[in-house]
C-alpha positions as CSV (number, residue, x, y, z in Angstrom):
1,X,-3.0,-22.2,17.8
2,X,-0.1,-22.3,15.4
3,X,0.6,-19.5,12.9
4,X,4.1,-20.5,11.7
5,X,4.9,-21.2,8.1
6,X,6.9,-24.4,8.5
7,X,5.5,-26.1,5.4
8,X,5.2,-23.2,3.0
9,X,8.6,-23.9,1.4
10,X,9.6,-20.2,1.4
11,X,13.0,-18.8,2.6
12,X,13.2,-16.1,5.3
13,X,15.5,-13.6,3.7
14,X,14.0,-10.2,4.5
15,X,15.7,-8.3,7.3
16,X,15.0,-5.1,9.2
17,X,16.6,-2.7,6.7
18,X,15.0,-4.4,3.7
19,X,11.5,-4.4,5.3
20,X,11.9,-0.8,6.6
21,X,13.0,0.7,3.3
22,X,10.2,-1.3,1.5
23,X,7.6,0.0,4.0
24,X,8.8,3.6,3.5
25,X,8.9,3.1,-0.3
26,X,5.4,1.6,-0.1
27,X,4.0,4.7,1.5
28,X,5.9,7.5,-0.1
29,X,4.7,7.1,-3.6
30,X,3.9,9.3,-6.6
31,X,1.1,11.1,-4.6
32,X,3.5,13.1,-2.5
33,X,4.8,14.9,-5.6
34,X,1.4,16.6,-6.0
35,X,-0.1,16.2,-2.6
36,X,1.1,19.5,-1.0
37,X,-0.9,21.6,-3.5
38,X,-4.1,19.7,-2.9
39,X,-3.7,20.2,0.9
40,X,-2.9,23.9,0.5
41,X,-5.8,24.5,-1.8
42,X,-8.3,23.5,0.8
43,X,-6.5,24.4,4.1
44,X,-3.7,26.8,3.3
45,X,-1.0,27.0,5.9
46,X,-3.2,25.1,8.3
47,X,-2.6,22.1,6.2
48,X,0.4,21.0,8.2
49,X,-2.0,20.2,11.1
50,X,-3.9,17.8,9.0
51,X,-0.7,15.7,8.7
52,X,-0.5,15.6,12.4
53,X,-4.1,14.5,12.8
54,X,-3.7,11.9,10.0
55,X,-0.5,10.7,11.8
56,X,-2.6,9.8,14.8
57,X,-4.8,7.5,12.7
58,X,-1.7,6.2,10.9
59,X,0.0,5.4,14.2
60,X,-2.9,3.6,15.7
61,X,-3.2,1.4,12.6
62,X,0.6,0.9,12.4
63,X,0.7,-0.3,16.0
64,X,-2.0,-2.8,15.4
65,X,-0.2,-4.1,12.3
66,X,3.0,-4.3,14.3
67,X,1.3,-6.3,17.1
68,X,-0.6,-8.7,14.9
69,X,2.3,-9.0,12.4
70,X,4.6,-10.1,15.2
71,X,2.1,-12.8,16.2
72,X,0.9,-14.1,12.9
73,X,4.0,-14.8,10.8
74,X,2.6,-16.7,7.8
75,X,2.6,-15.2,4.3
76,X,-0.5,-13.2,3.4
77,X,-0.3,-10.0,5.4
78,X,-3.7,-8.5,6.1
79,X,-5.5,-11.6,4.8
80,X,-3.5,-13.9,7.1
81,X,-4.2,-11.7,10.1
82,X,-8.0,-11.5,9.5
83,X,-8.2,-15.2,8.7
84,X,-6.4,-16.2,11.9
85,X,-8.9,-14.1,13.9
86,X,-12.3,-14.5,12.1
87,X,-12.0,-17.6,9.9
88,X,-12.0,-18.4,6.2
89,X,-14.9,-16.2,5.1
90,X,-13.5,-13.0,6.6
91,X,-10.0,-13.9,5.2
92,X,-11.6,-14.6,1.8
93,X,-13.4,-11.2,1.8
94,X,-10.2,-9.4,3.0
95,X,-8.0,-11.0,0.4
96,X,-10.4,-10.1,-2.5
97,X,-10.8,-6.5,-1.2
98,X,-7.1,-6.1,-1.1
99,X,-6.3,-8.1,-4.2
100,X,-8.7,-6.4,-6.6
101,X,-9.9,-3.3,-4.8
102,X,-6.4,-2.0,-4.0
103,X,-3.7,-4.0,-5.6
104,X,-4.5,-4.5,-9.3
105,X,-6.2,-1.1,-9.9
106,X,-3.6,0.8,-7.8
107,X,-0.6,-0.7,-9.6
108,X,-2.3,-0.1,-13.0
109,X,-3.0,3.5,-12.1
110,X,0.7,4.0,-11.1
111,X,1.9,2.6,-14.4
112,X,-0.3,5.0,-16.2
113,X,1.3,7.8,-14.2
114,X,4.7,6.5,-15.4
115,X,3.5,6.5,-19.0
116,X,2.0,10.0,-18.7
117,X,5.3,11.3,-17.1
118,X,7.5,9.7,-19.7
119,X,5.2,11.0,-22.6
120,X,6.0,14.5,-21.3
121,X,9.7,13.8,-21.9
122,X,9.3,11.6,-25.0
123,X,6.1,12.4,-26.9
124,X,6.2,9.2,-29.1
125,X,5.2,7.3,-25.9
126,X,1.7,8.9,-26.0
127,X,0.6,6.6,-28.8
128,X,-1.4,3.5,-27.8
129,X,1.0,0.9,-29.3
130,X,4.1,2.5,-27.7
131,X,2.2,2.9,-24.4
132,X,1.1,-0.7,-24.4
133,X,4.6,-1.9,-25.1
134,X,5.9,0.3,-22.2
135,X,3.4,-1.3,-19.9
136,X,4.6,-4.7,-21.0
137,X,8.2,-3.9,-20.4
138,X,7.6,-2.3,-17.0
139,X,5.5,-5.1,-15.7
140,X,7.7,-7.8,-17.3
141,X,10.8,-6.5,-15.5
142,X,9.2,-6.7,-12.1
143,X,7.7,-10.1,-12.8
144,X,11.0,-11.6,-13.9
145,X,12.9,-10.1,-10.9
146,X,10.4,-11.5,-8.5
147,X,10.5,-14.9,-10.0
148,X,14.3,-15.1,-9.8
149,X,14.1,-14.6,-6.1
150,X,12.7,-12.6,-3.2
151,X,16.2,-11.1,-2.6
152,X,16.2,-9.8,-6.2
153,X,12.7,-8.4,-5.9
154,X,13.6,-6.7,-2.6
155,X,16.9,-5.5,-4.1
156,X,15.0,-3.7,-7.0
157,X,12.7,-2.1,-4.4
158,X,15.6,-0.9,-2.2
159,X,17.5,0.7,-5.1
160,X,14.4,2.5,-6.5
161,X,13.2,3.6,-3.0
162,X,16.7,5.0,-2.1
163,X,17.0,6.9,-5.4
164,X,13.5,8.4,-5.2
165,X,14.0,9.5,-1.5
166,X,17.3,11.4,-2.1
167,X,15.7,14.4,-4.0
168,X,13.0,14.5,-1.3
169,X,15.8,14.7,1.3
170,X,17.3,17.5,-0.7
171,X,14.0,19.5,-0.7
172,X,13.6,19.0,3.0
173,X,17.2,20.1,3.8
174,X,17.9,22.9,1.3
175,X,14.3,24.1,1.0
176,X,14.2,25.3,4.6
177,X,16.5,28.3,3.8
178,X,14.0,29.4,1.0
179,X,11.0,29.5,3.3
180,X,9.2,32.9,3.6
181,X,7.7,32.9,7.1
182,X,4.7,35.0,5.9
183,X,3.6,32.0,3.8
184,X,3.1,29.9,6.9
185,X,0.7,32.2,8.6
186,X,-3.0,31.2,8.8
187,X,-5.8,33.6,9.6
188,X,-8.8,31.2,10.1
189,X,-9.5,27.6,11.1
190,X,-11.1,25.6,8.2
191,X,-14.5,24.0,8.5
192,X,-14.8,20.4,9.8
193,X,-16.1,19.3,6.3
194,X,-13.0,20.8,4.5
195,X,-10.7,19.3,7.2
196,X,-12.4,15.9,6.8
197,X,-12.1,15.8,3.1
198,X,-8.4,16.7,3.2
199,X,-7.7,14.1,6.0
200,X,-9.4,11.5,3.9
201,X,-7.1,12.4,0.9
202,X,-4.1,12.5,3.1
203,X,-4.8,9.1,4.7
204,X,-4.8,7.5,1.2
205,X,-1.3,9.0,0.8
206,X,-0.3,7.2,4.0
207,X,-1.7,3.8,2.8
208,X,0.5,1.2,1.2
209,X,2.7,0.0,4.1
210,X,0.8,-3.2,4.5
211,X,1.7,-4.4,1.0
212,X,5.2,-5.4,2.2
213,X,3.7,-7.6,5.0
214,X,2.3,-9.9,2.4
215,X,5.7,-11.5,2.4
216,X,5.6,-12.3,6.1
217,X,6.6,-15.9,5.5
218,X,9.9,-14.6,4.1
219,X,10.8,-12.2,6.9
220,X,13.7,-13.1,9.2
221,X,12.8,-13.1,12.9
222,X,9.4,-11.6,12.3
223,X,8.6,-11.2,16.1
224,X,11.3,-8.5,16.1
225,X,11.7,-7.4,12.5
226,X,8.0,-6.5,11.8
227,X,7.3,-4.2,14.7
228,X,10.7,-2.5,14.6
229,X,10.5,-1.9,10.8
230,X,6.9,-0.6,11.1
231,X,7.7,1.8,13.9
232,X,10.8,3.2,12.1
233,X,9.0,3.6,8.8
234,X,6.0,5.2,10.4
235,X,8.0,7.9,12.2
236,X,10.0,8.6,9.1
237,X,6.9,8.9,6.8
238,X,5.1,11.3,9.2
239,X,8.2,13.5,9.6
240,X,8.9,13.5,5.9
241,X,5.3,14.4,4.9
242,X,5.1,17.2,7.5
243,X,8.4,18.8,6.5
244,X,7.7,18.6,2.8
245,X,4.3,20.3,3.3
246,X,5.9,23.0,5.5
247,X,8.7,23.6,3.0
248,X,6.4,23.7,-0.1
249,X,3.9,26.0,1.6
250,X,6.7,28.2,2.9
251,X,8.4,28.5,-0.5
252,X,5.4,28.8,-2.8
253,X,2.7,30.3,-0.6
254,X,-0.2,31.6,-2.7
255,X,1.6,30.5,-5.8
256,X,0.8,26.9,-4.9
257,X,-2.2,26.9,-7.2
258,X,-0.1,27.8,-10.2
259,X,1.9,24.6,-9.7
260,X,-1.1,22.4,-8.9
261,X,0.2,19.4,-10.8
262,X,3.9,19.4,-9.6
263,X,4.5,21.6,-6.5
264,X,7.6,19.8,-5.4
265,X,9.1,20.3,-8.9
266,X,8.4,24.0,-8.6
267,X,10.2,24.1,-5.3
268,X,13.2,22.2,-6.8
269,X,13.2,24.7,-9.6
270,X,13.4,27.6,-7.2
271,X,16.2,25.9,-5.2
272,X,18.5,24.6,-8.0
273,X,17.0,26.0,-11.3
274,X,15.2,24.3,-14.2
275,X,17.1,21.1,-13.9
276,X,15.4,20.6,-10.6
277,X,12.0,20.2,-12.2
278,X,13.3,17.4,-14.5
279,X,14.9,15.6,-11.6
280,X,11.6,15.6,-9.6
281,X,9.8,14.4,-12.7
282,X,12.2,11.5,-13.0
283,X,11.7,10.8,-9.3
284,X,7.9,10.7,-9.7
285,X,8.5,8.0,-12.4
286,X,10.8,6.1,-10.1
287,X,8.5,6.5,-7.2
288,X,5.6,5.0,-9.2
289,X,7.7,2.2,-10.5
290,X,9.0,1.4,-7.0
291,X,5.4,1.2,-5.6
292,X,4.4,-1.2,-8.4
293,X,7.5,-3.2,-7.6
294,X,6.5,-3.5,-3.9
295,X,3.0,-4.6,-5.0
296,X,4.5,-7.2,-7.4
297,X,6.7,-8.4,-4.5
298,X,4.0,-8.6,-1.9
299,X,0.5,-9.1,-3.3
300,X,1.3,-12.4,-5.1
301,X,2.4,-13.7,-1.6
302,X,-1.2,-13.0,-0.4
303,X,-2.5,-14.9,-3.5
304,X,0.0,-17.7,-2.7
305,X,-1.3,-17.9,0.9
306,X,-4.9,-17.9,-0.3
307,X,-4.3,-20.7,-2.8
308,X,-2.8,-22.8,0.0
309,X,-5.9,-22.3,2.0
310,X,-8.2,-23.1,-0.9
311,X,-9.3,-19.5,-1.6
312,X,-7.7,-19.4,-5.1
313,X,-6.9,-22.1,-7.6
314,X,-4.3,-24.5,-6.2
315,X,-1.7,-23.9,-9.0
316,X,-1.2,-20.4,-7.6
317,X,0.3,-22.0,-4.5
318,X,3.2,-23.6,-6.3
319,X,6.8,-22.7,-5.4
320,X,9.5,-22.5,-8.0
321,X,11.8,-25.6,-7.5
322,X,14.9,-23.6,-8.1
323,X,14.2,-20.0,-6.9
324,X,11.8,-20.9,-4.0
325,X,9.3,-18.1,-5.1
326,X,5.6,-18.3,-5.7
327,X,6.2,-17.9,-9.5
328,X,2.8,-18.7,-10.9
329,X,1.1,-16.3,-8.5
330,X,3.6,-13.6,-9.6
331,X,3.0,-14.3,-13.3
332,X,-0.7,-14.4,-12.9
333,X,-0.9,-11.2,-10.9
334,X,1.5,-9.3,-13.2
335,X,-0.7,-10.3,-16.2
336,X,-3.8,-8.9,-14.5
337,X,-2.0,-5.6,-13.7
338,X,-0.8,-5.4,-17.4
339,X,-4.3,-6.0,-18.7
340,X,-5.7,-3.4,-16.3
341,X,-3.1,-0.9,-17.5
342,X,-4.3,-1.3,-21.1
343,X,-8.0,-0.8,-20.1
344,X,-7.5,2.7,-18.8
345,X,-10.2,4.8,-17.1
346,X,-9.4,3.9,-13.5
347,X,-10.9,7.0,-11.8
348,X,-14.0,5.3,-10.5
349,X,-12.2,2.1,-9.5
350,X,-9.5,4.1,-7.7
351,X,-12.2,5.7,-5.6
352,X,-13.5,2.2,-4.8
353,X,-9.9,1.2,-3.9
354,X,-9.8,3.9,-1.2
355,X,-12.9,2.6,0.5
356,X,-11.6,-1.0,0.2
357,X,-8.3,-0.3,1.9
358,X,-10.0,1.5,4.8
359,X,-12.2,-1.5,5.3
360,X,-9.2,-3.8,5.2
361,X,-7.5,-1.7,7.9
362,X,-10.7,-1.8,10.0
363,X,-10.8,-5.7,9.7
364,X,-7.1,-5.9,10.8
365,X,-7.7,-3.7,13.9
366,X,-10.7,-5.8,14.9
367,X,-8.5,-8.9,14.3
368,X,-5.9,-7.5,16.6
369,X,-8.4,-7.1,19.4
370,X,-9.8,-10.6,19.0
371,X,-6.4,-12.3,18.8
372,X,-5.5,-10.7,22.1
373,X,-7.8,-13.2,23.7
374,X,-6.0,-16.2,22.1
375,X,-2.7,-17.8,22.9
376,X,-0.6,-18.1,19.8
377,X,2.8,-19.7,19.2
378,X,5.7,-17.4,20.0
379,X,3.6,-15.0,22.1
380,X,6.4,-14.6,24.5
381,X,8.4,-12.8,21.8
382,X,5.5,-10.8,20.4
383,X,5.1,-7.0,20.3
384,X,2.2,-5.4,22.2
385,X,0.7,-2.1,20.9
386,X,1.1,0.6,23.6
387,X,-2.0,2.1,25.2
388,X,-3.9,-1.1,25.7
389,X,-7.5,-0.8,24.3
390,X,-7.0,2.9,23.5
391,X,-4.8,2.4,20.4
392,X,-7.1,0.1,18.5
393,X,-10.3,2.0,19.5
394,X,-8.8,5.3,18.3
395,X,-8.0,3.6,15.0
396,X,-11.6,2.2,14.7
397,X,-13.2,5.6,15.4
398,X,-11.0,7.5,12.9
399,X,-11.5,4.9,10.2
400,X,-15.3,5.0,10.6
401,X,-15.1,8.8,10.6
402,X,-13.1,8.8,7.4
403,X,-15.4,6.3,5.7
404,X,-18.3,8.6,6.6
405,X,-16.7,11.3,4.4
406,X,-17.0,9.1,1.3
407,X,-19.7,10.1,-1.1
408,X,-22.6,7.9,-2.3
409,X,-21.0,7.2,-5.7
410,X,-17.9,6.0,-4.0
411,X,-19.7,3.7,-1.5
412,X,-22.0,2.0,-4.0
413,X,-19.3,0.3,-6.1
414,X,-17.6,-1.0,-2.9
415,X,-20.9,-2.5,-1.6
416,X,-21.6,-4.1,-5.0
417,X,-18.1,-5.6,-5.0
418,X,-18.4,-6.9,-1.5
419,X,-21.8,-8.5,-2.4
420,X,-20.2,-10.2,-5.4
421,X,-17.4,-11.6,-3.3
422,X,-19.9,-13.0,-0.8
423,X,-21.8,-14.7,-3.6
424,X,-18.5,-16.0,-5.0
425,X,-17.6,-17.5,-1.6
426,X,-20.9,-19.3,-1.4
427,X,-20.5,-20.7,-4.9
428,X,-16.9,-21.9,-4.3
429,X,-17.9,-23.6,-1.1
430,X,-20.8,-25.3,-2.9
431,X,-18.4,-26.5,-5.7
432,X,-15.9,-27.8,-3.1
433,X,-18.6,-29.8,-1.2
434,X,-19.9,-31.2,-4.5
435,X,-16.3,-32.2,-5.5
436,X,-15.8,-33.8,-2.0
437,X,-19.0,-35.8,-2.3
438,X,-18.1,-37.0,-5.7
439,X,-14.6,-38.1,-4.5
440,X,-16.1,-39.9,-1.5
441,X,-18.6,-41.7,-3.7
442,X,-15.8,-42.7,-6.1
443,X,-13.8,-44.2,-3.2
444,X,-16.9,-46.1,-2.0
445,X,-17.5,-47.6,-5.4
């Protein structure tokens, strides 16, 4: 079974550094700037342990992605992995869950965070016209850079990711000396329910790394680059999150609830003064923009791969004759994100997105297990997740447990969406068969 991308027409230009920094930037997003307060509110100083628990789930999923990503090297990321293991229907369902349930709504929500943050600095941006124009500019910049070339798109992501990470490094390094040990003491163990709710929240903060793998067809030496980048990024993210939670809890303590919306900005204020809060606000803006940039770089590649397999309209599979990028997929996806930005009210859809990404991860782990039984091209160079069956089974158990913490109002929209996609698949197959029959009759006549 071949999983190479010899006829896709894309250039392999993404190396270890570019993929690693993109993976880190894809995970460390705007949520970390508010996340420590949410964790502390429910668990107090015990919250650091929830990061370690979540890190186990994160690691099991990362290892499965590293293994399957080193074996299936075509563009498409999660979709390509699931399609290679379970066929077109499973790939179709995965692509739509990721494309709509996670990508469009998630990017639109991030752009709204940018607009809200900028409106705090420049009140005129709170108006609907100015806000809409801002969405157009933000999305347009990312669309244009990703049309000009993958290197340009990756370059924007690398610059933004580096800028946003520097202040977080500052908090981790200089905040340690401001920790009050008394703030890190905990007197009781939280209930399983409270721990489960926080773990679910935390895991959503860890999500996003898979976006960058949508450009698998443009990664240099993927058998080595994918697992190495995933492992480096995973260790970095877990360490960064744990240290940031410890520093924030240690510096703010019971005052955490006072700074519910921006705890890291409050820590920066205590370290370097009022300018620190402004710096962190700018970082939140850059962080959101960087994550949208990663999505605009990667998700159109999944659409491109799906179009080549007949899951989306064929024109979305075209490659730009000069820049060798899937330009129509980039433009179409950017347009949908822009329209979703204007719609507003993403809270319910964001909850559905959380359920969707967990289901996508579950499908990828199951795909990893199934593909272990198949011989693929380049298997001699492929990465193998440590722990044998233990690693994927741990991932499956933890994902099912986290899904069980979702509430009824969060599950129902997800089930309705999945039912719609199933009906769409049947309809598209019926239309394709009808078209094939008509073409055959025309050739006969």
